[in-house]
C-alpha positions in Angstrom: -109.1 151.9 -120.2 -110.1 152.5 -123.9 -110.1 150.3 -126.9 -111.0 151.1 -130.5 -113.4 148.6 -132.1 -110.7 146.6 -133.8 -108.6 146.3 -130.6 -111.8 145.3 -128.7 -112.4 142.5 -131.1 -108.8 141.2 -131.1 -108.3 141.6 -127.3 -111.8 140.7 -126.1 -110.5 138.4 -123.3 -108.3 141.3 -122.0 -111.3 143.6 -122.1 -113.5 141.2 -120.2 -110.7 140.6 -117.6 -110.4 144.3 -117.0 -114.2 144.6 -116.4 -114.1 141.6 -114.1 -111.5 143.5 -112.0 -114.0 146.3 -111.7 -112.6 148.6 -114.4 -114.8 150.5 -116.8 -113.7 149.9 -120.4 -114.7 152.3 -123.1 -115.0 151.2 -126.7 -114.5 154.0 -129.3 -115.3 154.4 -133.0 -113.0 156.9 -134.8 -111.8 158.2 -131.4 -115.3 158.8 -130.1 -116.6 156.8 -127.1 -119.7 154.6 -128.1 -119.9 151.9 -125.5 -119.0 151.7 -121.8 -118.5 148.2 -120.4 -119.0 148.0 -116.7 -119.2 145.0 -114.3 -122.6 143.4 -114.0 -124.3 143.7 -110.6 -125.0 140.3 -109.1 -128.7 139.7 -108.7 -130.3 138.0 -105.7 -133.4 135.8 -105.8 -135.5 138.8 -106.9 -134.5 140.8 -110.0 -135.8 144.0 -108.4 -132.6 145.5 -106.8 -132.5 145.6 -103.0 -135.4 143.1 -102.5 -132.9 140.2 -102.7 -130.9 141.7 -99.8 -134.0 141.4 -97.5 -134.1 137.6 -97.7 -134.1 136.1 -94.3 -134.8 139.4 -92.6 -138.5 139.8 -93.3 -140.2 137.0 -91.4 -143.8 138.3 -91.6 -146.0 140.7 -93.4 -146.1 142.9 -90.3 -142.3 143.0 -90.2 -142.3 144.4 -93.7 -145.3 146.8 -93.7 -146.1 147.4 -90.0 -149.2 146.3 -88.0 -152.2 145.4 -90.0 -155.6 144.5 -88.6 -157.2 141.1 -89.2 -160.0 142.4 -91.4 -157.5 144.0 -93.8 -155.5 140.8 -94.0 -158.7 138.9 -94.7 -159.6 141.3 -97.5 -156.2 140.7 -98.9 -156.6 136.9 -98.8 -153.8 136.5 -96.3 
């Protein structure tokens, strides 16, 4: 779906609704695309991509990084 800048300003609610449905909306100036509006990705508790999807799965440091000896954990302050 494409809008020129004037249309985008006057039909902003329609533009947002299209993006909420998963569409990509392109805004053009003089017929040339200048902006692509895409749905925002929901963020989990961590803003670093997939880390949020690990919540509840990683129950210990060993589960995340593998076996670690006690001396190394002590050096790390854990």
